[in-house]
C-alpha positions as CSV (number, residue, x, y, z in Angstrom):
1,X,-35.9,-8.2,-9.3
2,X,-39.5,-8.9,-10.5
3,X,-42.0,-6.6,-8.7
4,X,-45.7,-7.6,-8.7
5,X,-48.9,-6.5,-6.9
6,X,-51.7,-8.7,-5.6
7,X,-54.7,-8.5,-3.4
8,X,-53.9,-8.5,0.3
9,X,-54.1,-11.8,2.1
10,X,-54.6,-12.2,5.8
11,X,-51.2,-13.8,6.0
12,X,-49.7,-10.5,4.9
13,X,-50.8,-8.6,7.9
14,X,-48.2,-9.9,10.3
15,X,-45.5,-9.1,7.7
16,X,-46.7,-5.6,7.4
17,X,-46.9,-5.3,11.1
18,X,-43.3,-6.3,11.4
19,X,-42.3,-3.9,8.7
20,X,-44.2,-1.0,10.2
21,X,-42.4,-1.5,13.5
22,X,-38.9,-1.0,12.2
23,X,-37.7,2.1,14.2
24,X,-35.6,3.5,11.3
25,X,-38.4,3.1,8.8
26,X,-40.9,4.6,11.2
27,X,-38.8,7.6,11.8
28,X,-38.3,8.1,8.1
29,X,-42.0,7.8,7.3
30,X,-42.7,10.2,10.2
31,X,-46.5,10.3,9.8
32,X,-47.4,6.9,11.3
33,X,-49.8,5.4,13.7
34,X,-49.8,6.8,17.2
35,X,-48.5,3.4,18.5
36,X,-47.2,1.2,15.7
37,X,-46.9,-1.7,18.2
38,X,-50.6,-1.8,18.9
39,X,-51.8,-4.8,17.1
40,X,-55.4,-4.2,17.7
41,X,-55.3,-0.7,16.2
42,X,-53.2,-2.0,13.3
43,X,-55.6,-4.8,12.6
44,X,-58.6,-2.5,12.8
45,X,-56.9,0.0,10.4
46,X,-56.3,-2.8,7.8
47,X,-59.8,-4.2,8.2
48,X,-61.3,-0.7,7.4
49,X,-59.0,-0.4,4.4
50,X,-59.9,-3.8,3.0
51,X,-63.6,-3.3,3.5
52,X,-63.6,0.2,1.8
53,X,-63.4,1.6,-1.6
54,X,-59.6,2.0,-1.2
55,X,-57.3,0.1,-3.6
56,X,-54.8,-1.6,-1.4
57,X,-52.2,-4.1,-2.7
58,X,-49.4,-6.3,-1.4
59,X,-46.1,-5.7,-3.0
60,X,-44.1,-8.7,-4.0
61,X,-40.4,-8.8,-5.0
62,X,-39.5,-12.2,-6.6
63,X,-42.4,-13.6,-4.8
64,X,-41.6,-12.3,-1.3
65,X,-44.0,-9.9,0.5
66,X,-42.0,-6.7,0.8
67,X,-44.6,-4.1,1.5
68,X,-47.9,-2.5,0.5
69,X,-49.2,0.2,-1.8
70,X,-52.6,1.9,-1.7
71,X,-54.8,4.7,-3.0
72,X,-57.2,5.9,-0.3
73,X,-59.6,8.7,0.6
74,X,-62.6,10.5,-0.8
75,X,-63.0,11.0,-4.5
76,X,-61.3,14.1,-5.7
77,X,-59.0,14.0,-2.6
78,X,-57.5,10.5,-2.9
79,X,-53.9,10.0,-1.9
80,X,-51.3,7.3,-2.5
81,X,-49.3,5.6,0.3
82,X,-46.8,2.9,0.3
83,X,-44.5,1.1,2.7
84,X,-41.5,-1.1,1.6
85,X,-39.5,-3.2,4.0
86,X,-36.2,-1.3,4.7
87,X,-34.2,-4.3,3.6
88,X,-35.5,-3.6,0.1
89,X,-34.9,0.2,0.0
90,X,-32.9,1.6,-2.9
91,X,-33.8,-1.1,-5.4
92,X,-36.6,0.6,-7.3
93,X,-39.3,-1.5,-5.7
94,X,-41.4,1.4,-4.4
95,X,-41.2,3.1,-7.8
96,X,-42.2,-0.1,-9.7
97,X,-45.0,-0.8,-7.3
98,X,-46.3,2.7,-7.3
99,X,-46.2,2.8,-11.1
100,X,-48.2,-0.5,-11.3
101,X,-50.8,0.8,-8.9
102,X,-51.2,4.1,-10.8
103,X,-51.8,2.0,-14.0
104,X,-54.5,0.1,-12.1
105,X,-56.2,3.4,-10.7
106,X,-56.6,5.8,-13.6
107,X,-58.4,8.4,-11.4
108,X,-56.7,11.8,-11.3
109,X,-55.7,14.0,-9.6
110,X,-54.1,12.0,-7.0
111,X,-52.1,13.4,-4.0
112,X,-49.2,12.3,-1.9
113,X,-47.5,13.7,1.2
114,X,-44.0,13.0,2.5
115,X,-41.8,14.3,5.2
116,X,-39.6,17.0,3.6
117,X,-36.5,15.2,4.6
118,X,-37.6,11.8,3.2
119,X,-35.6,12.1,0.0
120,X,-36.2,8.5,-1.0
121,X,-40.0,8.8,-1.0
122,X,-39.9,12.2,-2.7
123,X,-37.7,10.7,-5.4
124,X,-40.2,7.8,-5.9
125,X,-43.1,10.1,-6.2
126,X,-41.3,12.4,-8.7
127,X,-40.3,9.4,-10.8
128,X,-43.9,8.4,-11.0
129,X,-45.0,11.8,-12.2
130,X,-46.0,13.6,-9.0
131,X,-45.1,17.2,-8.7
132,X,-44.6,19.4,-5.6
133,X,-47.7,21.6,-5.2
134,X,-47.4,22.8,-1.7
135,X,-45.5,22.8,1.5
136,X,-46.9,22.3,4.9
137,X,-46.2,21.5,8.5
138,X,-47.8,18.6,10.3
139,X,-47.5,16.7,13.5
140,X,-45.4,13.6,12.9
141,X,-46.2,10.9,15.5
142,X,-43.0,9.0,14.9
143,X,-40.9,12.0,15.7
144,X,-43.3,13.5,18.3
145,X,-43.0,16.9,16.8
146,X,-44.3,19.1,14.0
147,X,-42.2,18.8,10.8
148,X,-42.1,20.1,7.3
149,X,-43.9,18.1,4.7
150,X,-44.2,18.2,1.0
151,X,-47.6,17.9,-0.8
152,X,-47.4,16.5,-4.3
153,X,-50.0,16.1,-7.0
154,X,-50.3,13.7,-10.0
155,X,-52.5,15.4,-12.7
156,X,-54.3,13.6,-15.6
């Protein structure tokens, strides 16, 4: 499967919206929007991202839009995030997409956070060179409770 990144197109947003409303994916991600089904909030979120200094890309697998990957935040505190359609989990797409983004954004350190029980995401981050640097607890909108999370860092 060929994985590639490209600039986000307006036509990608409905695909992202559908992907980010998959109940199983939302539960696994845990730290999501308060109401993933709120199109106006979703659209405003992506408009902010696309007009900022964040680096956000559409993830393509064999030409199909399968998710997004981004680096966001203030310099010195920037984090990575990604979302891959559940139908494509377990195929190495998130790892390939994140590696490509990291090659595009040489800034270090970069940070990541994941629910402690999100083994797939933790594996992706570790394969890309991130190392656990802290543990925390945070409120997970998708689970409506405070959960354990892992903080990871990618050094220079």
